[in-house]
Backbone as a printed PyTorch tensor [residue, N CA C, xyz], in Angstrom:
tensor([[[-37.6890, -12.6190,  -3.3410],
         [-37.1980, -12.2530,  -2.0330],
         [-36.0000, -11.3290,  -2.2270]],

        [[-36.0200, -10.1680,  -1.6130],
         [-34.8960,  -9.2550,  -1.7440],
         [-34.0740,  -9.2660,  -0.4650]],

        [[-32.8000,  -9.1170,  -0.6670],
         [-31.9070,  -9.0440,   0.4840],
         [-31.2990,  -7.6570,   0.5350]],

        [[-31.4740,  -7.0210,   1.6410],
         [-30.8870,  -5.6900,   1.8170],
         [-29.4550,  -5.8460,   2.2900]],

        [[-28.5890,  -5.0000,   1.7670],
         [-27.2080,  -5.0460,   2.2260],
         [-27.0600,  -4.1430,   3.4310]],

        [[-26.3940,  -4.6180,   4.4160],
         [-26.2130,  -3.8540,   5.6450],
         [-24.7680,  -3.4400,   5.8290]],

        [[-24.0110,  -3.5130,   4.8110],
         [-22.6000,  -3.1450,   4.9140],
         [-21.7250,  -4.3780,   4.9190]],

        [[-20.4320,  -4.1530,   5.0770],
         [-19.4830,  -5.2610,   5.0090],
         [-19.6540,  -6.2340,   6.1770]],

        [[-19.3600,  -7.4610,   5.8830],
         [-19.3800,  -8.5000,   6.9040],
         [-17.9290,  -8.8240,   7.2590]],

        [[-17.6110,  -8.7640,   8.5250],
         [-16.2370,  -8.9720,   8.9640],
         [-16.1330, -10.2160,   9.8320]],

        [[-15.0290, -10.9040,   9.7240],
         [-14.7170, -11.9840,  10.6470],
         [-14.0830, -11.3630,  11.8940]],

        [[-13.1340, -10.4570,  11.6670],
         [-12.5180,  -9.6770,  12.7420],
         [-13.0570,  -8.2540,  12.5730]],

        [[-13.9160,  -7.8520,  13.4520],
         [-14.5830,  -6.5550,  13.3320],
         [-13.6370,  -5.4150,  13.6890]],

        [[-13.5610,  -4.4060,  12.8110],
         [-12.7580,  -3.2240,  13.1340],
         [-13.3610,  -2.5060,  14.3430]],

        [[-12.5000,  -1.9620,  15.1810],
         [-12.9770,  -1.2070,  16.3330],
         [-13.4400,   0.1770,  15.9050]],

        [[-14.4640,   0.6540,  16.5580],
         [-14.8980,   2.0350,  16.3820],
         [-14.0990,   2.8970,  17.3480]],

        [[-14.2300,   4.1870,  17.2230],
         [-13.5410,   5.0970,  18.1390],
         [-13.9670,   4.8190,  19.5780]],

        [[-15.2420,   4.5530,  19.7640],
         [-15.7630,   4.2970,  21.1070],
         [-15.2080,   2.9960,  21.6970]],

        [[-14.8990,   2.0400,  20.8490],
         [-14.3890,   0.7560,  21.3150],
         [-12.8700,   0.7470,  21.4740]],

        [[-12.1990,   1.6590,  20.8050],
         [-10.7350,   1.6610,  20.7830],
         [-10.1600,   2.1000,  22.1190]],

        [[ -8.9510,   1.6660,  22.3560],
         [ -8.2050,   2.0440,  23.5500],
         [ -8.1400,   3.5710,  23.6550]],

        [[ -8.2050,   4.0610,  24.8660],
         [ -8.1760,   5.5110,  25.0960],
         [ -6.9470,   6.1640,  24.4830]],

        [[ -5.8360,   5.4450,  24.4390],
         [ -4.6060,   6.0160,  23.8830],
         [ -4.6870,   6.2330,  22.3720]],

        [[ -5.7070,   5.6760,  21.7180],
         [ -5.8520,   5.8100,  20.2680],
         [ -6.8560,   6.8820,  19.8540]],

        [[ -7.4560,   7.5590,  20.7940],
         [ -8.5190,   8.5100,  20.4620],
         [ -8.0400,   9.6130,  19.5160]],

        [[ -6.8790,  10.2000,  19.7880],
         [ -6.3920,  11.2560,  18.8930],
         [ -6.0010,  10.6800,  17.5310]],

        [[ -5.4980,   9.4600,  17.5150],
         [ -5.1780,   8.7900,  16.2480],
         [ -6.4500,   8.5880,  15.4330]],

        [[ -7.5130,   8.1360,  16.0730],
         [ -8.7830,   7.9450,  15.3720],
         [ -9.3340,   9.2780,  14.8630]],

        [[ -9.1470,  10.3450,  15.6430],
         [ -9.5910,  11.6710,  15.1900],
         [ -8.8360,  12.0910,  13.9310]],

        [[ -7.5310,  11.8760,  13.9110],
         [ -6.7190,  12.2360,  12.7410],
         [ -7.1170,  11.4080,  11.5210]],

        [[ -7.3180,  10.1100,  11.7210],
         [ -7.7100,   9.2430,  10.6080],
         [ -9.0820,   9.6410,  10.0640]],

        [[-10.0020,   9.9760,  10.9480],
         [-11.3340,  10.4100,  10.5230],
         [-11.2300,  11.7120,   9.7360]],

        [[-10.3490,  12.5990,  10.1630],
         [-10.1500,  13.8600,   9.4440],
         [ -9.6220,  13.5990,   8.0260]],

        [[ -8.6930,  12.6720,   7.8910],
         [ -8.0900,  12.3750,   6.5870],
         [ -9.0460,  11.6130,   5.6760]],

        [[ -9.7060,  10.5770,   6.2010],
         [-10.5070,   9.6780,   5.3660],
         [-12.0190,   9.9150,   5.4490]],

        [[-12.4540,  10.6600,   6.4400],
         [-13.8880,  10.8500,   6.6350],
         [-14.5120,   9.7580,   7.4860]],

        [[-13.7450,   8.7330,   7.7930],
         [-14.1670,   7.6210,   8.6370],
         [-12.9090,   6.8650,   9.0670]],

        [[-13.0610,   5.8690,   9.9010],
         [-11.9160,   5.0320,  10.2750],
         [-11.8440,   3.8700,   9.2870]],

        [[-10.8400,   3.8590,   8.4150],
         [-10.7040,   2.7300,   7.4970],
         [-10.5940,   1.4070,   8.2700]],

        [[-11.2150,   0.3950,   7.7420],
         [-11.2570,  -0.8960,   8.4360],
         [ -9.8630,  -1.4430,   8.7380]],

        [[ -8.8960,  -1.1770,   7.8730],
         [ -7.5240,  -1.6170,   8.1150],
         [ -7.0360,  -1.1290,   9.4790]],

        [[ -7.2330,   0.1590,   9.7440],
         [ -6.7810,   0.7380,  11.0110],
         [ -7.6580,   0.2920,  12.1730]],

        [[ -8.9510,   0.1340,  11.9150],
         [ -9.8550,  -0.3350,  12.9650],
         [ -9.5290,  -1.7430,  13.4320]],

        [[ -9.1120,  -2.5840,  12.5120],
         [ -8.7100,  -3.9430,  12.8870],
         [ -7.3700,  -3.8950,  13.6240]],

        [[ -6.4040,  -3.1420,  13.0940],
         [ -5.1010,  -3.0650,  13.7410],
         [ -5.2070,  -2.4450,  15.1380]],

        [[ -6.2320,  -1.6310,  15.3700],
         [ -6.4240,  -0.9820,  16.6690],
         [ -6.6590,  -1.9970,  17.7830]],

        [[ -6.9400,  -3.2300,  17.4320],
         [ -7.0970,  -4.2790,  18.4500],
         [ -5.7740,  -4.5430,  19.1700]],

        [[ -4.6750,  -4.0930,  18.5630],
         [ -3.3570,  -4.1270,  19.2140],
         [ -2.8580,  -2.6750,  19.1920]],

        [[ -3.2840,  -1.8870,  20.1810],
         [ -3.0340,  -0.4440,  20.1540],
         [ -1.5850,  -0.0460,  19.9200]],

        [[ -0.6530,  -0.7090,  20.5570],
         [  0.7620,  -0.3470,  20.3860],
         [  1.2230,  -0.5650,  18.9520]],

        [[  0.6900,  -1.5890,  18.3100],
         [  1.0670,  -1.8450,  16.9150],
         [  0.5960,  -0.6980,  16.0270]],

        [[ -0.6490,  -0.2750,  16.1920],
         [ -1.1640,   0.8160,  15.3750],
         [ -0.3980,   2.1150,  15.6570]],

        [[ -0.1180,   2.3800,  16.9250],
         [  0.6030,   3.6100,  17.2850],
         [  1.9940,   3.6480,  16.6550]],

        [[  2.6400,   2.5050,  16.5250],
         [  3.9830,   2.4710,  15.9370],
         [  3.9590,   2.3180,  14.4160]],

        [[  2.9160,   1.6830,  13.9060],
         [  2.8130,   1.4850,  12.4660],
         [  2.6420,   2.8150,  11.7310]],

        [[  1.7540,   3.6610,  12.2090],
         [  1.4480,   4.9030,  11.4950],
         [  2.6710,   5.8000,  11.2910]],

        [[  3.5050,   6.0230,  12.3200],
         [  4.7150,   6.8400,  12.0670],
         [  5.7010,   6.1590,  11.1090]],

        [[  5.8140,   4.8400,  11.1880],
         [  6.6920,   4.1280,  10.2550],
         [  6.1770,   4.2810,   8.8260]],

        [[  4.8910,   4.0580,   8.6480],
         [  4.2840,   4.1980,   7.3290],
         [  4.5240,   5.6100,   6.7810]],

        [[  4.2740,   6.6120,   7.6020],
         [  4.4590,   8.0010,   7.1710],
         [  5.9180,   8.2890,   6.8290]],

        [[  6.8430,   7.7550,   7.6210],
         [  8.2700,   7.9840,   7.3650],
         [  8.7010,   7.3780,   6.0320]],

        [[  8.1230,   6.2490,   5.6880],
         [  8.4900,   5.5640,   4.4430],
         [  7.7410,   6.1420,   3.2470]],

        [[  6.4440,   6.2920,   3.3650],
         [  5.6180,   6.6660,   2.2150],
         [  5.5690,   8.1760,   1.9830]],

        [[  5.4990,   8.9420,   3.0550],
         [  5.2900,  10.3820,   2.9110],
         [  6.5620,  11.2210,   2.9390]],

        [[  7.6770,  10.6280,   3.2340],
         [  8.9240,  11.3890,   3.3390],
         [  9.9810,  10.7740,   2.4160]],

        [[ 11.1350,  11.3990,   2.3690],
         [ 12.2290,  10.8600,   1.5730],
         [ 12.4050,  11.5860,   0.2600]],

        [[ 13.3120,  11.0670,  -0.5490],
         [ 13.6420,  11.7370,  -1.8080],
         [ 13.1350,  11.0020,  -3.0460]],

        [[ 12.5260,   9.8470,  -2.8680],
         [ 11.9300,   9.1520,  -4.0140],
         [ 10.5690,   9.7880,  -4.2880]],

        [[ 10.3370,  10.1850,  -5.5350],
         [  9.0580,  10.7950,  -5.8980],
         [  7.9040,   9.8610,  -5.5670]],

        [[  6.8190,  10.4560,  -5.1140],
         [  5.6370,   9.6860,  -4.7030],
         [  5.1350,   8.7590,  -5.8180]],

        [[  5.2310,   9.1810,  -7.0460],
         [  4.7480,   8.3570,  -8.1600],
         [  5.4610,   6.9990,  -8.1920]],

        [[  6.7590,   6.9930,  -7.9610],
         [  7.5080,   5.7330,  -7.9960],
         [  7.1290,   4.8420,  -6.8180]],

        [[  6.9000,   5.4390,  -5.6680],
         [  6.4690,   4.6670,  -4.5000],
         [  5.0900,   4.0600,  -4.7530]],

        [[  4.2130,   4.8540,  -5.3480],
         [  2.8630,   4.3520,  -5.6360],
         [  2.8980,   3.2210,  -6.6600]],

        [[  3.7400,   3.3550,  -7.6740],
         [  3.8650,   2.2630,  -8.6500],
         [  4.3690,   0.9900,  -7.9740]],

        [[  5.3550,   1.1290,  -7.0870],
         [  5.8810,  -0.0360,  -6.3630],
         [  4.7980,  -0.6480,  -5.4800]],

        [[  4.0250,   0.1940,  -4.8040],
         [  2.9470,  -0.2870,  -3.9240],
         [  1.8880,  -1.0160,  -4.7470]],

        [[  1.4930,  -0.4100,  -5.8630],
         [  0.4710,  -1.0330,  -6.7130],
         [  0.9380,  -2.3750,  -7.2670]],

        [[  2.1850,  -2.4320,  -7.7260],
         [  2.7000,  -3.6930,  -8.2760],
         [  2.7300,  -4.7730,  -7.1970]],

        [[  3.1470,  -4.4000,  -6.0020],
         [  3.1830,  -5.3490,  -4.8910],
         [  1.7790,  -5.8530,  -4.5750]],

        [[  0.8230,  -4.9390,  -4.4900],
         [ -0.5610,  -5.3250,  -4.1940],
         [ -1.1350,  -6.2030,  -5.2980]],

        [[ -0.7810,  -5.8910,  -6.5370],
         [ -1.2600,  -6.7120,  -7.6590],
         [ -0.7050,  -8.1350,  -7.5680]],

        [[  0.5800,  -8.2540,  -7.3290],
         [  1.2080,  -9.5780,  -7.2290],
         [  0.5880, -10.3810,  -6.0900]],

        [[  0.3820,  -9.7230,  -4.9590],
         [ -0.1600, -10.4120,  -3.7830],
         [ -1.6680, -10.5960,  -3.8440]],

        [[ -2.3130,  -9.9470,  -4.7990],
         [ -3.7630, -10.0620,  -4.9120],
         [ -4.5050,  -9.3460,  -3.7970]],

        [[ -3.9320,  -8.2690,  -3.2780],
         [ -4.5660,  -7.5320,  -2.1790],
         [ -5.4890,  -6.4550,  -2.7460]],

        [[ -6.7680,  -6.7530,  -2.7580],
         [ -7.7550,  -5.8220,  -3.2820],
         [ -7.7940,  -4.5300,  -2.4670]],

        [[ -7.7150,  -4.6450,  -1.1340],
         [ -7.7740,  -3.4690,  -0.2710],
         [ -6.6780,  -2.4760,  -0.6510]],

        [[ -5.4370,  -2.9370,  -0.6850],
         [ -4.3090,  -2.0390,  -0.9660],
         [ -4.3000,  -1.5760,  -2.4220]],

        [[ -4.7100,  -2.4460,  -3.3310],
         [ -4.7230,  -2.0440,  -4.7360],
         [ -5.7120,  -0.9060,  -4.9520]],

        [[ -6.8860,  -1.0120,  -4.3590],
         [ -7.8770,   0.0540,  -4.5050],
         [ -7.4090,   1.3380,  -3.8160]],

        [[ -6.8880,   1.2050,  -2.6110],
         [ -6.4240,   2.3910,  -1.8800],
         [ -5.3070,   3.0970,  -2.6420]],

        [[ -4.3710,   2.3240,  -3.1770],
         [ -3.2240,   2.9360,  -3.8550],
         [ -3.5000,   3.2750,  -5.3160]],

        [[ -4.5880,   2.7820,  -5.8670],
         [ -5.0280,   3.2910,  -7.1660],
         [ -5.4230,   4.7490,  -6.9880]],

        [[ -6.1710,   5.0180,  -5.9320],
         [ -6.6030,   6.4010,  -5.6710],
         [ -5.4150,   7.3030,  -5.3500]],

        [[ -4.5470,   6.8760,  -4.4340],
         [ -3.4070,   7.7330,  -4.0870],
         [ -2.4020,   7.7910,  -5.2340]],

        [[ -2.2950,   6.7250,  -6.0000],
         [ -1.4090,   6.7330,  -7.1650],
         [ -1.8450,   7.7720,  -8.1880]],

        [[ -3.1440,   7.8330,  -8.4510],
         [ -3.6520,   8.8210,  -9.4130],
         [ -3.3770,  10.2390,  -8.9300]],

        [[ -3.4740,  10.4500,  -7.6310],
         [ -3.1850,  11.7820,  -7.0730],
         [ -1.7080,  12.1400,  -7.2390]],

        [[ -0.8720,  11.1230,  -7.4120],
         [  0.5740,  11.3450,  -7.5020],
         [  1.1440,  11.0680,  -8.8880]],

        [[  0.3030,  11.0870,  -9.9050],
         [  0.7920,  11.0220, -11.2700],
         [  0.7310,   9.6780, -11.9720]],

        [[  0.2370,   8.6430, -11.3170],
         [  0.0640,   7.3520, -11.9880],
         [ -1.1800,   7.4750, -12.8690]],

        [[ -1.0470,   7.0810, -14.1300],
         [ -2.1560,   7.2470, -15.0740],
         [ -3.0760,   6.0200, -15.0870]],

        [[ -4.2760,   6.2320, -15.6100],
         [ -5.2100,   5.1160, -15.7750],
         [ -4.6070,   4.0360, -16.6740]],

        [[ -3.9190,   4.4660, -17.7180],
         [ -3.2830,   3.5120, -18.6430],
         [ -2.2270,   2.6800, -17.9160]],

        [[ -1.4620,   3.3050, -17.0370],
         [ -0.4590,   2.5610, -16.2760],
         [ -1.1160,   1.5410, -15.3530]],

        [[ -2.1870,   1.9200, -14.7160],
         [ -2.8970,   0.9900, -13.8260],
         [ -3.4540,  -0.1720, -14.6360]],

        [[ -4.0120,   0.1520, -15.8020],
         [ -4.6090,  -0.8770, -16.6540],
         [ -3.5690,  -1.8640, -17.1950]],

        [[ -2.3620,  -1.3930, -17.4630],
         [ -1.3380,  -2.2530, -18.0780],
         [ -0.2590,  -2.7050, -17.0860]],

        [[ -0.5230,  -2.5380, -15.8040],
         [  0.4660,  -2.8640, -14.7780],
         [  0.9480,  -4.3130, -14.8610]],

        [[  0.0490,  -5.2290, -15.1270],
         [  0.4190,  -6.6490, -15.1900],
         [  1.3890,  -6.9330, -16.3370]],

        [[  1.3460,  -6.0960, -17.3590],
         [  2.1680,  -6.3190, -18.5530],
         [  3.1240,  -5.1530, -18.7750]],

        [[  3.6440,  -4.6150, -17.6770],
         [  4.4460,  -3.3900, -17.7390],
         [  5.6590,  -3.5100, -18.6450]],

        [[  6.2460,  -4.6790, -18.7460],
         [  7.4680,  -4.8220, -19.5520],
         [  7.2240,  -4.4940, -21.0220]],

        [[  6.0250,  -4.8150, -21.5110],
         [  5.7020,  -4.5810, -22.9180],
         [  4.8720,  -3.3140, -23.1370]],

        [[  4.5460,  -2.6210, -22.0780],
         [  3.6780,  -1.4510, -22.1810],
         [  4.4750,  -0.1840, -22.4810]],

        [[  3.9470,   0.6070, -23.3810],
         [  4.5460,   1.9100, -23.6730],
         [  4.1140,   2.9730, -22.6600]],

        [[  3.2820,   2.5870, -21.7060],
         [  2.7880,   3.5350, -20.7070],
         [  3.8460,   3.8480, -19.6470]],

        [[  4.9150,   3.0530, -19.6200],
         [  5.9560,   3.2150, -18.6030],
         [  7.2880,   3.5550, -19.2570]],

        [[  8.0270,   4.4620, -18.6230],
         [  9.3810,   4.7350, -19.0990],
         [ 10.3480,   3.7450, -18.4240]],

        [[ 11.6070,   3.8370, -18.7620],
         [ 12.5910,   2.8720, -18.2570],
         [ 12.7420,   2.9220, -16.7320]],

        [[ 12.6870,   4.1040, -16.1650],
         [ 12.8090,   4.2400, -14.7150],
         [ 11.6060,   3.5980, -14.0170]],

        [[ 10.4200,   3.8380, -14.5390],
         [  9.2130,   3.2260, -13.9710],
         [  9.2580,   1.7060, -14.1020]],

        [[  9.7270,   1.2240, -15.2350],
         [  9.8480,  -0.2280, -15.4210],
         [ 10.8630,  -0.8210, -14.4450]],

        [[ 11.9250,  -0.0910, -14.1600],
         [ 12.9230,  -0.5700, -13.1910],
         [ 12.2980,  -0.6840, -11.8030]],

        [[ 11.4720,   0.2830, -11.4270],
         [ 10.7810,   0.2480, -10.1330],
         [  9.8420,  -0.9520, -10.0750]],

        [[  9.0660,  -1.1430, -11.1260],
         [  8.1000,  -2.2470, -11.1480],
         [  8.7920,  -3.6060, -11.1170]],

        [[  9.8730,  -3.7450, -11.8570],
         [ 10.6220,  -5.0010, -11.8460],
         [ 11.2110,  -5.2630, -10.4650]],

        [[ 11.7280,  -4.2270,  -9.8330],
         [ 12.2880,  -4.3820,  -8.4930],
         [ 11.1950,  -4.7680,  -7.4910]],

        [[ 10.0420,  -4.1200,  -7.5730],
         [  8.9190,  -4.4760,  -6.6890],
         [  8.5350,  -5.9380,  -6.8860]],

        [[  8.5370,  -6.3730,  -8.1350],
         [  8.2210,  -7.7750,  -8.4380],
         [  9.2600,  -8.7170,  -7.8250]],

        [[ 10.5240,  -8.3890,  -7.9830],
         [ 11.5970,  -9.2320,  -7.4620],
         [ 11.5560,  -9.3200,  -5.9300]],

        [[ 11.3770,  -8.1790,  -5.2770],
         [ 11.3390,  -8.1760,  -3.8120],
         [ 10.1220,  -8.9550,  -3.3140]],

        [[  8.9890,  -8.7630,  -3.9480],
         [  7.7490,  -9.4030,  -3.5090],
         [  7.7450, -10.8980,  -3.7810]],

        [[  8.2330, -11.3040,  -4.9220],
         [  8.1810, -12.7330,  -5.2810],
         [  9.2970, -13.5610,  -4.6420]],

        [[ 10.4080, -12.9310,  -4.3050],
         [ 11.4950, -13.7310,  -3.7520],
         [ 12.7230, -12.9210,  -3.4060]],

        [[ 12.6260, -12.1160,  -2.3840],
         [ 13.7490, -11.2480,  -2.0010],
         [ 14.9990, -12.0400,  -1.6670]],

        [[ 14.8430, -13.2660,  -1.1850],
         [ 16.0220, -14.0660,  -0.8250],
         [ 16.8290, -14.4820,  -2.0540]],

        [[ 16.2330, -14.3470,  -3.2310],
         [ 16.9440, -14.6900,  -4.4680],
         [ 17.5520, -13.4550,  -5.1440]],

        [[ 17.5030, -12.3150,  -4.4670],
         [ 18.0410, -11.0770,  -5.0450],
         [ 19.5380, -11.2440,  -5.3270]],

        [[ 19.9580, -10.7300,  -6.4470],
         [ 21.3530, -10.7810,  -6.8490],
         [ 21.8880,  -9.3580,  -7.0000]],

        [[ 23.1980,  -9.1720,  -6.8700],
         [ 23.7820,  -7.8250,  -7.0030],
         [ 23.3870,  -7.1120,  -8.2960]],

        [[ 23.2470,  -7.8370,  -9.3690],
         [ 22.9100,  -7.2120, -10.6540],
         [ 21.5570,  -6.5070, -10.6030]],

        [[ 20.6260,  -7.0430,  -9.8300],
         [ 19.3000,  -6.4160,  -9.7250],
         [ 19.4130,  -5.0490,  -9.0620]],

        [[ 20.2420,  -4.9580,  -8.0450],
         [ 20.4470,  -3.6650,  -7.3850],
         [ 21.2520,  -2.7230,  -8.2790]],

        [[ 22.1960,  -3.2710,  -9.0200],
         [ 22.9840,  -2.4390,  -9.9380],
         [ 22.0860,  -1.7990, -10.9940]],

        [[ 21.0760,  -2.5370, -11.4670],
         [ 20.1290,  -1.9750, -12.4480],
         [ 19.4540,  -0.7310, -11.8900]],

        [[ 19.0580,  -0.7890, -10.6230],
         [ 18.3930,   0.3480,  -9.9920],
         [ 19.3120,   1.5500,  -9.8500]],

        [[ 20.6220,   1.2900,  -9.7050],
         [ 21.5830,   2.3780,  -9.5180],
         [ 21.6870,   3.2850, -10.7440]],

        [[ 21.1410,   2.8500, -11.8630],
         [ 21.0890,   3.7090, -13.0480],
         [ 20.0720,   4.8370, -12.8510]],

        [[ 19.1430,   4.6370, -11.9230],
         [ 18.0510,   5.5910, -11.7320],
         [ 17.9640,   6.1760, -10.3230]],

        [[ 18.5290,   5.4700,  -9.3400],
         [ 18.3590,   5.8530,  -7.9450],
         [ 19.6730,   5.7840,  -7.1750]],

        [[ 19.7690,   6.6120,  -6.1380],
         [ 20.9290,   6.5620,  -5.2380],
         [ 20.7530,   5.3840,  -4.2720]],

        [[ 21.7970,   5.0790,  -3.5310],
         [ 21.6990,   4.0090,  -2.5340],
         [ 20.5960,   4.2930,  -1.5260]],

        [[ 20.5270,   5.5360,  -1.0450],
         [ 19.4800,   5.8980,  -0.0840],
         [ 18.0890,   5.7120,  -0.6870]],

        [[ 17.9340,   6.0580,  -1.9390],
         [ 16.6340,   5.9100,  -2.5960],
         [ 16.2780,   4.4390,  -2.8140]],

        [[ 17.2710,   3.6050,  -3.0620],
         [ 17.0010,   2.1710,  -3.2020],
         [ 16.5120,   1.6000,  -1.8710]],

        [[ 17.1070,   2.0520,  -0.7800],
         [ 16.6290,   1.6320,   0.5450],
         [ 15.1940,   2.1050,   0.7450]],

        [[ 14.9240,   3.3310,   0.3520],
         [ 13.5750,   3.9000,   0.4760],
         [ 12.5550,   3.1000,  -0.3430]],

        [[ 12.9090,   2.7380,  -1.5580],
         [ 12.0190,   1.9120,  -2.3820],
         [ 11.8020,   0.5340,  -1.7560]],

        [[ 12.8720,  -0.0320,  -1.2120],
         [ 12.7660,  -1.3470,  -0.5810],
         [ 11.8470,  -1.2780,   0.6350]],

        [[ 11.9660,  -0.2130,   1.4100],
         [ 11.0640,  -0.0280,   2.5500],
         [  9.6180,   0.1160,   2.0790]],

        [[  9.3910,   0.8330,   0.9940],
         [  8.0420,   0.9930,   0.4440],
         [  7.4620,  -0.3660,   0.0680]],

        [[  8.2300,  -1.1610,  -0.6230],
         [  7.7720,  -2.4900,  -1.0480],
         [  7.5420,  -3.3790,   0.1700]],

        [[  8.3880,  -3.2590,   1.1740],
         [  8.2340,  -4.0500,   2.3970],
         [  6.9650,  -3.6600,   3.1490]],

        [[  6.6970,  -2.3660,   3.2640],
         [  5.4570,  -1.8940,   3.8990],
         [  4.2490,  -2.3940,   3.1110]],

        [[  4.3360,  -2.3480,   1.7850],
         [  3.2370,  -2.8360,   0.9520],
         [  2.9910,  -4.3160,   1.2010]],

        [[  4.0380,  -5.0980,   1.2610],
         [  3.8760,  -6.5200,   1.5320],
         [  3.2560,  -6.7480,   2.9140]],

        [[  3.6550,  -5.9530,   3.8940],
         [  3.0800,  -6.0460,   5.2340],
         [  1.5760,  -5.7670,   5.1970]],

        [[  1.1960,  -4.6180,   4.6150],
         [ -0.2250,  -4.2610,   4.6050],
         [ -1.0350,  -5.2360,   3.7580]],

        [[ -0.4650,  -5.7170,   2.6610],
         [ -1.1560,  -6.7070,   1.8250],
         [ -1.4740,  -7.9590,   2.6270]],

        [[ -0.4790,  -8.4650,   3.3050],
         [ -0.6720,  -9.7040,   4.0500],
         [ -1.6280,  -9.5130,   5.2210]],

        [[ -1.5160,  -8.3860,   5.9130],
         [ -2.4120,  -8.1190,   7.0270],
         [ -3.8610,  -8.0300,   6.5370]],

        [[ -4.1010,  -7.2190,   5.5140],
         [ -5.4680,  -7.0500,   5.0150],
         [ -6.0510,  -8.3420,   4.4660]],

        [[ -5.2640,  -9.0950,   3.7410],
         [ -5.7730, -10.3500,   3.1990],
         [ -6.0260, -11.3820,   4.3000]],

        [[ -5.1200, -11.4830,   5.2750],
         [ -5.2940, -12.4470,   6.3640],
         [ -6.5100, -12.1060,   7.2230]],

        [[ -6.7770, -10.8150,   7.3900],
         [ -7.9110, -10.3760,   8.2100],
         [ -9.2090, -10.2690,   7.4090]],

        [[ -9.1390, -10.5670,   6.1120],
         [-10.2960, -10.4650,   5.2150],
         [-10.9230,  -9.0680,   5.2830]],

        [[-10.0670,  -8.0680,   5.3220],
         [-10.5040,  -6.6780,   5.4610],
         [-11.2170,  -6.2230,   4.1900]],

        [[-12.4130,  -5.6950,   4.3560],
         [-13.2090,  -5.2110,   3.2360],
         [-12.7120,  -3.8400,   2.7920]],

        [[-12.4290,  -3.6630,   1.4900],
         [-11.9710,  -2.3570,   1.0050],
         [-12.9730,  -1.2530,   1.3360]],

        [[-12.4920,  -0.1840,   1.9270],
         [-13.3660,   0.9340,   2.2680],
         [-12.6740,   2.2820,   2.0800]],

        [[-11.5530,   2.2780,   1.3660],
         [-10.9060,   3.5260,   0.9550],
         [-10.4480,   3.3750,  -0.4870]],

        [[-10.2550,   4.4900,  -1.1390],
         [ -9.8200,   4.4410,  -2.5350],
         [-10.9880,   4.1460,  -3.4400]],

        [[-10.7440,   3.3890,  -4.4650],
         [-11.7500,   3.0320,  -5.4640],
         [-12.5490,   1.8300,  -4.9550]],

        [[-13.6360,   2.0800,  -4.2190],
         [-14.4010,   0.9790,  -3.6380],
         [-15.6810,   0.6810,  -4.4120]],

        [[-15.9130,   1.3730,  -5.4780],
         [-17.0660,   1.1770,  -6.3770],
         [-18.3480,   0.9790,  -5.6180]]])
């Protein structure tokens, strides 16, 4: 007996453009232009139109702007997704990370970054900080921030912290909604 696959099975079904609130139509057009389809993450979030409308500019302000190089943001995002076990974000940011200078070797050795020669000291500082913020930000000590000051300005540390915070947000949302990966490396 063969079973045909009909695509992903969702508990919370992502909205299509036709189902989405009228105020999201141009947003869906832009997302379709960028990804070729509406990623399930955005389709699910579209069930709360105001949240999606406000999330996208915040995400863009943190991830796409600022003075921290994209590679460092991608490493922080990947480390956060790895710690949280978010397959959706890890796959999506593997693809965007590679576009921004993250190597296959770095992705492969991310779990063991402290002992890996694939990372320089600045990259290791970013990964350690992402780990600290993700595993227990309430336990942060001044020395952890001082370590980052060897590589980043105060504004850049805030930018990295926002990146890690956005990653934790998207990780938790995608995992809680059981969102099926449909961007990045989806094999």
